[in-house]
N, C-alpha and C positions, 0 to 999 in steps of 0.2 A: 308842749301842751296838747292834750287830746282835742280832737276836732269838736266833740260835743261841748266840752268846757269852753273852748274858744268861742264858738257861736253864741253861747250864753254870756260870756264875759264881755264881749264887745257889742252886746245888745242887738244882734241880728235876730235871735229868737228870744222869747221871754223866759223860757225855762229849759234847763238842761235835759229834762225828761222828754221835752218836745224835740230837741236836737237829736237825742238818742233814737227816738222813734223815726225821725226823718232818715237817719243813717240806716236803720233796719229796713225801711221801705225802699231804699236804694235811690233816693233823690239827691243825695249829697255826693259831689265828686271833687276830688283834689287832683289837680293837674290832669284832668281828663279821665281819671280812674275812679270807680265807685269806692267810697270810703266807709269803712266801719267806724263806729263811734270811738274806738280806741286808737285810731290812726293819729299819729303825731303831726302837728302843723308846724311848718318852719317859715321863717321870713322869706318872702318871694313866692310862696305857693299861691296858686289860683284856685279858689273855692267856687264851685258852681252849685246852685241850688235850683233844681228843676221843679218849679211850681206848676199848677194846672194852667195858669195864665201866662206862663213864660219862664224864662231862665234869668236868674240874677247871678252876676259874677262879681267876686270880690278878690282883690289882691291883698295878701297879708303883708303889712308894712312893718309891724313889730308885734312881739308877743307880750301881753300884759303880765305884770308881776303880781298884781292882786287879783282876787276872785272876781270883782266887778269894777268897771270903770264908769265915770259919769258919761251920760249920753252925749254931752257936749264935746267930749274928747274922742269920740268914735273915729273921726277922720285921721287921727294920729296912728291908729292901729290897722284900719282897713280902708282900701280905696275901692269904691263901687264903680263898675263900668256901666256906662249908660247905653 
């Protein structure tokens, strides 16, 4: 699954267009490398998003089968590092 679709599907960002723009601006990293929006995400990947107020890190636990998942099931798909 593309990283922009993944970020939207697991409710990290509200819209896919926002995820696409974040990739274009160079604030999304997969396993330490800048990611284009078309980059595929695999189980076990570490996604970093560099916000102005800090960095958020997520580990991909599984890839969703559907376009969106309920917010209550987000923890089944990504693990956020504190």
